[in-house]
LOTORRO-575156 format. One record per residue (C-alpha): residue in one letter; residue number from 1; x, y, z. Coordinates in Angstrom, 2 decimals, padded with zeros to 5 digits, always signed. Layout:
// residues N
{site "a"; NUM; {X; Y; Z}}
...
//
This chain:
// residues 311
{site "m"; 1; {+136.97; +087.91; +108.96}}
{site "s"; 2; {+137.41; +084.22; +108.48}}
{site "n"; 3; {+133.81; +083.09; +108.58}}
{site "g"; 4; {+130.21; +084.14; +109.20}}
{site "s"; 5; {+130.27; +083.21; +112.88}}
{site "s"; 6; {+132.69; +086.07; +113.65}}
{site "l"; 7; {+130.29; +088.65; +112.20}}
{site "n"; 8; {+128.06; +090.56; +114.60}}
{site "e"; 9; {+126.44; +092.82; +112.03}}
{site "f"; 10; {+126.26; +093.85; +108.38}}
{site "l"; 11; {+126.29; +097.35; +106.95}}
{site "l"; 12; {+123.49; +098.14; +104.50}}
{site "l"; 13; {+123.62; +100.69; +101.69}}
{site "p"; 14; {+122.01; +103.98; +102.79}}
{site "f"; 15; {+119.74; +105.89; +100.42}}
{site "a"; 16; {+121.44; +109.21; +101.14}}
{site "d"; 17; {+124.53; +110.68; +102.77}}
{site "t"; 18; {+122.95; +113.77; +104.36}}
{site "w"; 19; {+120.51; +113.91; +107.28}}
{site "e"; 20; {+117.97; +115.95; +105.29}}
{site "l"; 21; {+117.84; +113.42; +102.44}}
{site "q"; 22; {+117.61; +110.58; +104.93}}
{site "l"; 23; {+114.56; +112.25; +106.47}}
{site "l"; 24; {+113.09; +112.61; +102.99}}
{site "h"; 25; {+113.68; +108.90; +102.37}}
{site "f"; 26; {+112.04; +108.10; +105.71}}
{site "s"; 27; {+109.00; +110.22; +104.84}}
{site "l"; 28; {+108.59; +108.70; +101.38}}
{site "f"; 29; {+108.92; +105.14; +102.64}}
{site "l"; 30; {+106.53; +105.88; +105.52}}
{site "g"; 31; {+103.90; +107.13; +103.06}}
{site "i"; 32; {+104.36; +104.12; +100.78}}
{site "y"; 33; {+104.30; +101.70; +103.72}}
{site "l"; 34; {+101.11; +103.18; +105.18}}
{site "a"; 35; {+099.46; +103.06; +101.74}}
{site "a"; 36; {+100.41; +099.37; +101.38}}
{site "l"; 37; {+099.16; +098.60; +104.89}}
{site "l"; 38; {+095.86; +100.39; +104.27}}
{site "g"; 39; {+095.22; +098.89; +100.82}}
{site "n"; 40; {+096.05; +095.30; +101.73}}
{site "s"; 41; {+094.27; +095.51; +105.09}}
{site "l"; 42; {+091.11; +096.75; +103.36}}
{site "i"; 43; {+091.22; +093.80; +100.96}}
{site "i"; 44; {+091.73; +091.30; +103.80}}
{site "t"; 45; {+088.93; +092.82; +105.89}}
{site "a"; 46; {+086.48; +093.14; +102.99}}
{site "v"; 47; {+087.03; +089.57; +101.79}}
{site "a"; 48; {+086.82; +088.15; +105.30}}
{site "c"; 49; {+083.64; +090.05; +106.25}}
{site "d"; 50; {+081.56; +090.00; +103.05}}
{site "h"; 51; {+080.08; +086.58; +102.23}}
{site "h"; 52; {+079.61; +087.67; +098.59}}
{site "l"; 53; {+083.41; +087.62; +098.29}}
{site "h"; 54; {+083.79; +084.09; +099.65}}
{site "t"; 55; {+084.82; +082.73; +096.25}}
{site "p"; 56; {+088.11; +081.14; +095.08}}
{site "m"; 57; {+089.28; +084.33; +093.34}}
{site "y"; 58; {+088.88; +086.48; +096.45}}
{site "f"; 59; {+090.22; +083.75; +098.73}}
{site "f"; 60; {+093.46; +083.79; +096.72}}
{site "l"; 61; {+093.39; +087.60; +096.69}}
{site "l"; 62; {+093.22; +087.60; +100.50}}
{site "n"; 63; {+096.29; +085.33; +100.59}}
{site "l"; 64; {+098.07; +087.61; +098.11}}
{site "s"; 65; {+097.43; +090.62; +100.36}}
{site "l"; 66; {+098.81; +088.74; +103.37}}
{site "l"; 67; {+101.97; +087.92; +101.40}}
{site "d"; 68; {+102.28; +091.52; +100.18}}
{site "l"; 69; {+102.05; +092.78; +103.76}}
{site "g"; 70; {+104.76; +090.33; +104.75}}
{site "t"; 71; {+107.01; +091.30; +101.84}}
{site "i"; 72; {+106.93; +095.04; +102.42}}
{site "s"; 73; {+107.12; +094.67; +106.23}}
{site "t"; 74; {+110.32; +092.65; +105.91}}
{site "t"; 75; {+112.40; +095.38; +104.26}}
{site "v"; 76; {+110.81; +098.83; +104.59}}
{site "p"; 77; {+110.53; +099.30; +108.40}}
{site "k"; 78; {+114.21; +098.46; +108.97}}
{site "s"; 79; {+115.24; +100.84; +106.19}}
{site "m"; 80; {+113.08; +103.60; +107.69}}
{site "a"; 81; {+114.53; +102.99; +111.16}}
{site "n"; 82; {+118.08; +103.18; +109.81}}
{site "s"; 83; {+117.34; +106.48; +108.06}}
{site "l"; 84; {+115.65; +107.93; +111.14}}
{site "w"; 85; {+118.48; +106.94; +113.49}}
{site "n"; 86; {+121.23; +107.76; +110.97}}
{site "t"; 87; {+122.72; +104.26; +110.90}}
{site "s"; 88; {+123.16; +101.51; +108.31}}
{site "s"; 89; {+123.72; +098.44; +110.47}}
{site "i"; 90; {+121.69; +095.26; +110.77}}
{site "s"; 91; {+122.52; +092.42; +113.14}}
{site "y"; 92; {+123.68; +089.02; +111.88}}
{site "s"; 93; {+120.48; +087.35; +113.08}}
{site "g"; 94; {+118.40; +090.22; +111.70}}
{site "c"; 95; {+120.03; +089.80; +108.31}}
{site "a"; 96; {+119.35; +086.05; +108.35}}
{site "a"; 97; {+115.72; +086.70; +109.29}}
{site "q"; 98; {+115.37; +089.28; +106.50}}
{site "i"; 99; {+116.70; +086.88; +103.88}}
{site "f"; 100; {+114.43; +084.10; +105.17}}
{site "f"; 101; {+111.28; +086.22; +105.00}}
{site "v"; 102; {+112.16; +087.88; +101.67}}
{site "v"; 103; {+112.59; +084.46; +100.06}}
{site "f"; 104; {+109.57; +083.02; +101.88}}
{site "f"; 105; {+107.10; +085.74; +100.90}}
{site "s"; 106; {+108.47; +086.28; +097.39}}
{site "l"; 107; {+108.45; +082.63; +096.32}}
{site "a"; 108; {+105.10; +081.97; +098.03}}
{site "e"; 109; {+103.63; +084.95; +096.15}}
{site "y"; 110; {+105.01; +083.69; +092.85}}
{site "c"; 111; {+103.47; +080.25; +093.48}}
{site "l"; 112; {+100.19; +081.87; +094.48}}
{site "l"; 113; {+100.11; +083.98; +091.32}}
{site "t"; 114; {+100.57; +080.75; +089.35}}
{site "v"; 115; {+097.63; +079.20; +091.23}}
{site "m"; 116; {+095.56; +082.31; +090.50}}
{site "a"; 117; {+096.36; +081.93; +086.79}}
{site "y"; 118; {+095.00; +078.38; +086.98}}
{site "d"; 119; {+091.86; +079.71; +088.70}}
{site "r"; 120; {+091.30; +082.22; +085.87}}
{site "f"; 121; {+091.98; +079.49; +083.28}}
{site "v"; 122; {+089.34; +077.20; +084.79}}
{site "a"; 123; {+086.84; +080.07; +085.13}}
{site "v"; 124; {+087.15; +081.06; +081.46}}
{site "c"; 125; {+088.03; +077.82; +079.67}}
{site "r"; 126; {+086.28; +075.23; +081.89}}
{site "p"; 127; {+083.31; +077.14; +083.38}}
{site "l"; 128; {+081.08; +074.05; +083.69}}
{site "h"; 129; {+083.72; +072.30; +085.83}}
{site "y"; 130; {+084.65; +075.37; +087.90}}
{site "r"; 131; {+082.76; +074.41; +091.07}}
{site "t"; 132; {+084.28; +070.93; +091.01}}
{site "l"; 133; {+087.88; +071.88; +090.18}}
{site "m"; 134; {+087.93; +074.93; +092.46}}
{site "a"; 135; {+086.06; +073.49; +095.45}}
{site "s"; 136; {+086.89; +074.86; +098.90}}
{site "k"; 137; {+089.21; +071.98; +099.85}}
{site "a"; 138; {+091.08; +072.24; +096.55}}
{site "c"; 139; {+091.57; +076.00; +097.02}}
{site "v"; 140; {+092.87; +075.54; +100.56}}
{site "k"; 141; {+095.30; +072.84; +099.38}}
{site "m"; 142; {+096.59; +075.12; +096.60}}
{site "a"; 143; {+097.08; +078.03; +098.99}}
{site "v"; 144; {+098.82; +075.82; +101.57}}
{site "s"; 145; {+101.06; +074.45; +098.80}}
{site "a"; 146; {+102.05; +077.99; +097.79}}
{site "w"; 147; {+102.85; +079.01; +101.38}}
{site "g"; 148; {+104.61; +075.70; +102.02}}
{site "s"; 149; {+106.76; +076.00; +098.89}}
{site "g"; 150; {+107.88; +079.46; +099.97}}
{site "f"; 151; {+108.67; +078.24; +103.50}}
{site "l"; 152; {+110.71; +075.22; +102.38}}
{site "s"; 153; {+112.62; +077.32; +099.83}}
{site "a"; 154; {+113.34; +079.96; +102.48}}
{site "v"; 155; {+114.68; +077.34; +104.93}}
{site "l"; 156; {+116.88; +075.82; +102.24}}
{site "h"; 157; {+118.25; +079.12; +100.91}}
{site "t"; 158; {+118.83; +080.69; +104.34}}
{site "g"; 159; {+120.54; +077.59; +105.71}}
{site "n"; 160; {+122.79; +077.28; +102.65}}
{site "t"; 161; {+123.62; +080.99; +102.49}}
{site "f"; 162; {+124.63; +081.37; +106.12}}
{site "s"; 163; {+126.67; +078.16; +106.18}}
{site "i"; 164; {+129.08; +079.75; +103.68}}
{site "p"; 165; {+132.35; +081.18; +105.07}}
{site "l"; 166; {+132.50; +084.96; +104.68}}
{site "c"; 167; {+135.85; +086.67; +104.24}}
{site "q"; 168; {+135.12; +089.78; +102.15}}
{site "g"; 169; {+133.98; +092.13; +104.91}}
{site "n"; 170; {+130.42; +092.97; +105.96}}
{site "v"; 171; {+129.37; +095.85; +103.66}}
{site "m"; 172; {+126.42; +095.27; +101.29}}
{site "d"; 173; {+125.47; +097.26; +098.20}}
{site "q"; 174; {+121.74; +097.04; +098.97}}
{site "f"; 175; {+119.29; +098.58; +101.43}}
{site "f"; 176; {+118.26; +095.16; +102.74}}
{site "c"; 177; {+119.90; +091.75; +103.06}}
{site "e"; 178; {+119.62; +089.58; +099.96}}
{site "i"; 179; {+121.34; +086.39; +098.88}}
{site "p"; 180; {+123.46; +087.82; +095.99}}
{site "q"; 181; {+124.95; +090.39; +098.38}}
{site "i"; 182; {+125.88; +087.69; +100.91}}
{site "l"; 183; {+127.49; +085.61; +098.15}}
{site "k"; 184; {+129.66; +088.60; +097.22}}
{site "l"; 185; {+131.10; +088.48; +100.74}}
{site "s"; 186; {+131.88; +084.76; +100.59}}
{site "c"; 187; {+135.30; +083.21; +100.14}}
{site "s"; 188; {+136.17; +082.04; +096.64}}
{site "d"; 189; {+134.43; +078.85; +095.46}}
{site "s"; 190; {+132.52; +078.50; +098.75}}
{site "y"; 191; {+129.28; +079.80; +097.27}}
{site "l"; 192; {+128.85; +077.14; +094.56}}
{site "r"; 193; {+126.43; +075.05; +096.64}}
{site "e"; 194; {+124.04; +077.98; +097.12}}
{site "v"; 195; {+124.40; +078.90; +093.43}}
{site "g"; 196; {+123.26; +075.37; +092.60}}
{site "v"; 197; {+120.16; +075.81; +094.81}}
{site "i"; 198; {+119.47; +079.16; +093.14}}
{site "v"; 199; {+119.65; +077.53; +089.70}}
{site "v"; 200; {+117.17; +074.82; +090.73}}
{site "t"; 201; {+114.80; +077.48; +092.16}}
{site "a"; 202; {+115.17; +079.55; +088.98}}
{site "c"; 203; {+114.19; +076.52; +086.88}}
{site "l"; 204; {+111.06; +076.02; +089.02}}
{site "d"; 205; {+110.25; +079.73; +088.73}}
{site "f"; 206; {+110.66; +079.52; +084.96}}
{site "g"; 207; {+108.30; +076.55; +084.92}}
{site "c"; 208; {+105.69; +078.63; +086.78}}
{site "f"; 209; {+106.23; +081.46; +084.31}}
{site "i"; 210; {+105.66; +079.15; +081.33}}
{site "f"; 211; {+102.50; +077.78; +083.01}}
{site "v"; 212; {+101.13; +081.33; +083.46}}
{site "v"; 213; {+101.94; +082.27; +079.86}}
{site "l"; 214; {+100.31; +079.12; +078.43}}
{site "s"; 215; {+097.27; +079.63; +080.67}}
{site "y"; 216; {+096.76; +083.14; +079.36}}
{site "v"; 217; {+097.28; +082.11; +075.75}}
{site "q"; 218; {+094.38; +079.69; +076.17}}
{site "i"; 219; {+092.35; +082.24; +078.15}}
{site "f"; 220; {+092.65; +084.91; +075.45}}
{site "a"; 221; {+091.90; +082.37; +072.73}}
{site "a"; 222; {+088.72; +081.37; +074.59}}
{site "v"; 223; {+087.72; +084.99; +075.26}}
{site "l"; 224; {+088.06; +085.95; +071.59}}
{site "r"; 225; {+085.66; +083.12; +070.71}}
{site "i"; 226; {+082.91; +084.58; +072.95}}
{site "p"; 227; {+080.26; +085.92; +070.54}}
{site "s"; 228; {+078.94; +088.85; +072.64}}
{site "e"; 229; {+080.99; +091.96; +073.26}}
{site "q"; 230; {+079.63; +092.17; +076.81}}
{site "g"; 231; {+080.81; +088.62; +077.52}}
{site "r"; 232; {+084.28; +089.38; +076.21}}
{site "h"; 233; {+084.44; +092.56; +078.28}}
{site "k"; 234; {+083.43; +090.69; +081.45}}
{site "a"; 235; {+086.02; +087.96; +080.85}}
{site "f"; 236; {+088.78; +090.48; +080.19}}
{site "s"; 237; {+087.82; +092.51; +083.30}}
{site "m"; 238; {+088.08; +089.32; +085.37}}
{site "c"; 239; {+091.54; +088.38; +084.06}}
{site "l"; 240; {+093.37; +091.65; +083.35}}
{site "p"; 241; {+093.98; +092.67; +087.02}}
{site "h"; 242; {+095.73; +089.36; +087.70}}
{site "l"; 243; {+097.72; +089.64; +084.46}}
{site "a"; 244; {+098.79; +093.17; +085.43}}
{site "v"; 245; {+099.93; +092.01; +088.89}}
{site "v"; 246; {+101.86; +089.07; +087.40}}
{site "s"; 247; {+103.51; +091.34; +084.81}}
{site "l"; 248; {+104.54; +093.85; +087.48}}
{site "f"; 249; {+105.94; +091.14; +089.77}}
{site "v"; 250; {+107.78; +089.19; +087.06}}
{site "s"; 251; {+109.17; +092.16; +085.11}}
{site "t"; 252; {+110.65; +093.90; +088.17}}
{site "s"; 253; {+112.08; +090.64; +089.59}}
{site "f"; 254; {+113.55; +089.52; +086.26}}
{site "f"; 255; {+115.14; +092.91; +085.62}}
{site "a"; 256; {+116.62; +092.96; +089.12}}
{site "y"; 257; {+118.39; +089.61; +088.75}}
{site "l"; 258; {+118.91; +089.28; +084.99}}
{site "k"; 259; {+120.03; +092.79; +084.04}}
{site "p"; 260; {+123.45; +092.90; +082.31}}
{site "p"; 261; {+126.45; +093.73; +084.54}}
{site "s"; 262; {+127.15; +096.81; +082.42}}
{site "l"; 263; {+123.94; +098.37; +083.83}}
{site "s"; 264; {+124.85; +097.70; +087.44}}
{site "s"; 265; {+125.46; +100.68; +089.69}}
{site "r"; 266; {+124.63; +101.46; +093.30}}
{site "a"; 267; {+121.90; +103.94; +092.38}}
{site "l"; 268; {+120.30; +101.64; +089.82}}
{site "n"; 269; {+120.44; +098.64; +092.18}}
{site "l"; 270; {+118.62; +100.66; +094.84}}
{site "v"; 271; {+115.92; +101.77; +092.39}}
{site "v"; 272; {+115.42; +098.25; +091.02}}
{site "a"; 273; {+115.25; +096.78; +094.54}}
{site "v"; 274; {+112.53; +099.29; +095.45}}
{site "l"; 275; {+110.67; +098.37; +092.26}}
{site "y"; 276; {+110.42; +094.67; +093.06}}
{site "t"; 277; {+110.12; +094.76; +096.88}}
{site "v"; 278; {+108.10; +097.93; +097.54}}
{site "v"; 279; {+106.07; +098.84; +094.45}}
{site "p"; 280; {+104.11; +095.57; +093.83}}
{site "p"; 281; {+102.76; +095.25; +097.41}}
{site "t"; 282; {+101.62; +098.89; +097.23}}
{site "l"; 283; {+100.04; +098.79; +093.78}}
{site "n"; 284; {+098.42; +095.33; +093.91}}
{site "p"; 285; {+095.40; +096.45; +096.00}}
{site "l"; 286; {+094.86; +099.39; +093.65}}
{site "i"; 287; {+095.07; +097.19; +090.55}}
{site "y"; 288; {+092.56; +094.68; +091.89}}
{site "s"; 289; {+090.06; +097.20; +093.25}}
{site "m"; 290; {+090.14; +099.83; +090.49}}
{site "r"; 291; {+087.58; +098.18; +088.17}}
{site "n"; 292; {+086.09; +095.58; +090.49}}
{site "k"; 293; {+082.45; +096.40; +091.24}}
{site "e"; 294; {+081.99; +093.55; +093.75}}
{site "f"; 295; {+084.98; +094.70; +095.78}}
{site "k"; 296; {+083.87; +098.35; +095.69}}
{site "d"; 297; {+080.42; +097.34; +096.95}}
{site "a"; 298; {+082.03; +095.34; +099.77}}
{site "l"; 299; {+084.15; +098.36; +100.74}}
{site "r"; 300; {+081.09; +100.62; +100.82}}
{site "k"; 301; {+079.33; +098.15; +103.13}}
{site "l"; 302; {+082.43; +098.04; +105.34}}
{site "v"; 303; {+082.64; +101.85; +105.51}}
{site "r"; 304; {+078.91; +102.13; +106.34}}
{site "w"; 305; {+079.31; +099.50; +109.06}}
{site "v"; 306; {+082.25; +101.38; +110.60}}
{site "q"; 307; {+080.28; +104.63; +110.50}}
{site "c"; 308; {+077.32; +103.00; +112.22}}
{site "q"; 309; {+079.59; +101.69; +114.98}}
{site "h"; 310; {+080.86; +105.21; +115.69}}
{site "q"; 311; {+077.43; +106.83; +115.78}}
//
C-alpha cells in the first residue's frame, strides 16, 4: 500500500479470539456504557433543571459530563459492534472520525479540568472576588475556549495524521483508532510533521498540568489556614472530587503514552486504553455525586418529579 488514499479500512485489535469471550466483552462494555450514559445524563439533567445548581462549578460539571459522553461514545459502541458481529474492521473515514473525536473530547476535557481548577482556586483563595471573576459571561467564555481548543487541536492532528503516506499495512494494535497506531503504519520519516504537532500539544498539556498543580498547592495552603475544622472540611469536600477526577484522567493518560517500551504488550495496551478512555467517563459522575449533598437533593427532586409525571 503506497499511501493512505488506497486504504478502504483498518483492522482493529480484538479483545478475544473466541466467540464466547467476544460476547463477554460485549456484555461488559454494554454494562459500562449504560452506566456512563445513566450517570452523566443524570448530572446533565439535574444541573439543567435545578436552579440551585446554576453555579459556575455545576455549569462546568455539566460540560464535563457532555465531554465524557462524547469520549466514551466515540470508542465503545464501535468496539461492541465489532465483538457482536465477529469482525475487527473500521472504515477509513470511520477511523479518521474516531481520531478526530478522541482528540477533540480528550483535549477539551483536559482544558475544562484546568478551568475547573481555576474555579476552585478562586472559590477558596479569592472568595470575595468570586462573583466578579466567575461571572456568567466569564464562565461561558472559559467553557467555549475549552471546547474550541479541543476542536482546533482535533482538526490539526487529524489533518496532519491522514496526510501521511501509509505503507506498513492496515493492522492496528489497539481496539480503536489512535494517532500513535497510525504513525506506526506510516512510511519512514513521513511522520515527523505530526510528531512535531504532538510535541507542541504535549507542552501545552504540561503547562495545564503545572497550572493545576500550582492551583492546588495554593488551595491546600489556604485551607490549612482556615481556623475552624468545619470550614476546612467544607473546603476539602468542595475540592477533592475535582482533584480525584484530574488525578484519574492525568494518571491513566500519562501511563498510556509515557510508559517504557519494555512494558508494552498487546494485552497491557488494551488494558491501559480502557483505563483512560472508558473508566474516567464512567467514574466521574460517581466521584462528583458521592459526597455532594446539593447534587443528591437535586436528584431526589428529579426522581420525585418523574414519579409524579407517571402517576
